[in-house]
C-alpha positions in Angstrom: -156.8 12.8 251.8 -157.5 16.0 253.7 -155.5 18.1 251.2 -157.3 16.5 248.2 -160.7 17.1 249.9 -159.7 20.8 250.5 -158.6 21.2 246.9 -161.8 19.7 245.5 -163.9 21.9 247.8 -162.0 25.0 246.5 -162.7 24.0 242.9 -166.4 23.6 243.7 -166.5 27.1 245.3 -164.9 28.5 242.1 -167.4 26.6 239.9 -170.2 28.3 241.9 -168.6 31.8 241.8 -167.5 31.8 238.1 -169.8 29.5 236.2 -166.8 27.6 234.8 -166.8 23.8 234.9 -164.2 22.0 237.0 -162.4 20.9 233.7 -162.3 24.5 232.5 -161.0 25.7 235.8 -158.2 23.1 235.7 -157.3 24.2 232.1 -157.3 27.9 233.2 -155.2 27.1 236.2 -152.5 25.5 234.0 -152.5 28.6 231.8 -152.3 30.8 234.9 -149.3 28.9 236.1 -147.6 29.3 232.7 -148.2 33.0 232.8 -147.1 33.5 236.4 -144.0 31.3 236.2 -145.6 29.0 238.8 -146.1 31.9 241.2 -149.3 32.5 243.2 -150.0 35.8 241.5 -149.7 37.4 238.1 -148.2 40.9 237.5 -148.5 43.1 234.3 -145.0 42.1 233.2 -146.1 38.4 233.0 -148.1 39.3 229.9 -145.0 40.7 228.1 -144.1 37.5 226.4 -147.6 36.4 225.2 -147.1 36.0 221.4 -150.7 36.8 220.4 -150.6 40.0 222.4 -147.4 41.4 221.0 -148.9 42.7 217.8 -152.3 43.6 219.2 -152.6 47.4 218.9 -154.6 47.7 222.1 -152.4 45.4 224.0 -151.9 47.8 226.9 -155.7 48.2 227.4 -156.2 44.4 227.3 -153.6 43.9 230.0 -154.8 46.8 232.0 -158.3 45.3 232.0 -157.0 42.3 234.0 -155.9 44.6 236.8 -158.7 47.1 236.8 -160.4 47.0 240.2 -163.8 47.7 238.6 -163.5 44.5 236.6 -162.2 42.6 239.7 -165.2 44.0 241.7 -162.8 45.4 244.2 -163.5 49.1 243.9 -164.8 52.0 241.7 -161.3 52.9 240.4 -157.6 52.0 240.5 -155.4 49.1 239.4 -154.3 46.1 241.4 -150.5 45.5 241.5 -151.1 41.7 241.0 -153.9 39.3 240.7 -154.6 35.8 242.2 -156.0 32.8 240.3 -159.5 33.7 241.6 -159.0 37.2 240.2 -157.9 35.7 236.9 -161.0 33.6 236.7 -163.2 36.7 237.5 -161.7 38.4 234.4 -161.9 35.3 232.2 -165.6 34.9 233.2 -166.4 38.0 231.2 -165.5 36.1 228.0 -167.5 33.0 228.9 -170.2 32.2 226.3 -173.8 32.9 227.2 -175.5 29.7 228.4 -178.3 28.7 226.1 -180.3 27.6 229.1 -180.5 31.1 230.5 -183.8 33.0 230.4 -184.1 36.4 228.8 -183.5 38.3 232.0 -180.3 36.3 232.7 -179.1 36.8 229.1 -179.6 40.6 229.3 -177.7 40.7 232.7 -174.9 38.7 231.2 -174.7 41.0 228.1 -174.7 44.0 230.4 -171.7 42.7 232.3 -169.8 42.0 229.1 -170.5 45.6 227.9 -169.5 47.1 231.2 -166.1 45.3 230.9 -165.7 46.9 227.4 -166.8 50.3 228.7 -164.1 50.2 231.4 -161.5 49.6 228.7 -162.5 52.9 227.1 -163.2 54.8 230.3 -159.5 55.0 231.4 -159.9 57.5 234.2 -162.9 55.7 235.8 -165.1 58.7 235.9 -168.1 56.9 234.3 -167.9 58.6 231.0 -165.9 58.0 227.7 -164.7 61.4 226.7 -163.7 62.4 223.2 -160.0 62.3 224.2 -160.4 58.7 225.6 -162.2 57.6 222.4 -159.6 59.2 220.2 -156.9 57.4 222.1 -158.5 54.0 221.5 -159.1 54.6 217.8 -155.6 55.9 217.3 -154.2 52.7 219.0 -156.5 50.5 217.0 -155.3 52.1 213.7 -151.7 52.5 214.7 -150.6 49.4 212.8 -152.1 50.6 209.5 -149.4 52.6 207.6 -152.0 54.1 205.3 -153.9 55.9 208.1 -152.3 59.0 209.6 -152.9 60.2 213.1 -155.1 63.1 211.9 -157.2 60.7 209.9 -157.6 58.4 213.0 -158.7 61.4 215.0 -161.2 62.4 212.4 -162.7 58.9 212.5 -163.0 59.1 216.3 -164.6 62.5 216.1 -167.1 61.3 213.6 -167.9 58.3 215.7 -168.4 60.5 218.8 -170.8 62.7 216.8 -172.8 59.6 215.8 -172.9 58.5 219.4 -174.3 61.9 220.4 -177.0 61.6 217.7 -178.0 58.2 218.9 -177.9 59.0 222.6 -179.0 62.6 222.7 -180.8 63.2 219.4 -181.0 66.6 217.8 -178.5 68.8 219.7 -178.6 72.6 219.9 -175.8 74.5 218.1 -174.2 75.5 221.4 -174.8 72.1 223.1 -171.7 70.1 224.0 -171.8 66.3 224.3 -169.6 65.6 227.3 -169.1 61.9 226.6 -170.5 58.4 226.5 -172.1 57.2 229.7 -172.6 53.5 230.3 -176.3 54.0 229.5 -175.3 55.6 226.2 -172.9 52.7 225.6 -175.7 50.2 226.0 -177.8 52.1 223.4 -174.8 52.2 220.9 -174.3 48.4 221.3 -178.0 47.6 221.0 -178.5 44.8 218.5 -174.8 44.1 218.1 -173.7 40.6 218.8 -171.2 41.0 221.7 -170.3 37.3 221.5 -168.3 37.9 218.3 -166.4 40.8 219.7 -164.7 39.4 222.8 -161.9 36.8 222.3 -159.2 35.2 224.4 -157.1 33.7 221.7 -154.0 35.2 223.4 -154.4 32.6 226.1 -154.1 29.8 223.5 -157.5 28.4 224.4 -160.8 28.3 222.7 -163.0 31.3 223.2 -165.0 31.0 226.4 -167.6 33.4 227.6 -169.8 33.8 230.6 -171.9 35.3 233.1 -172.9 34.6 236.6 
């Protein structure tokens, strides 16, 4: 009786922290146990045999995002060696759908958290800015599976996108002015008006897409 009460209390706490329902938490816990091999924590290598991730060109960045201390709210930089179930829920919460009952302020806060998660995937050195080299790296990875696009072409696409970002965020630049990279505020401007809901999926977990905010 005591153990059952303790478990239900723990689930209620997780419901309050993450915004998931108790049924969703139970479903996610089953998937967590599958990934971890019934261990209390997950390590990066546990993602190696996830079929839907094997062919994803940015697989390494997706996996890295689960261990990024910024996303786990455990620090401004660095990667965790392993994550607990609660950590796992923290990451999955970024994908939870926006609740239709939210007011406009809550919706904007939720959207901001989702975009911050994406920003961290680009900003690999955690310096608060997506540099041209970081952006090139992402674009090259995204296009790596296309045999018709060479690395130089991918780099040109990235360079063009960075120039467009500069024009959106800075406006008319002086001939000798250098755009040092995309800040988070810049990132918000670039994504303004774009439906973030259709861009974040968790199909590799073999579950329906869920997305959140708390």
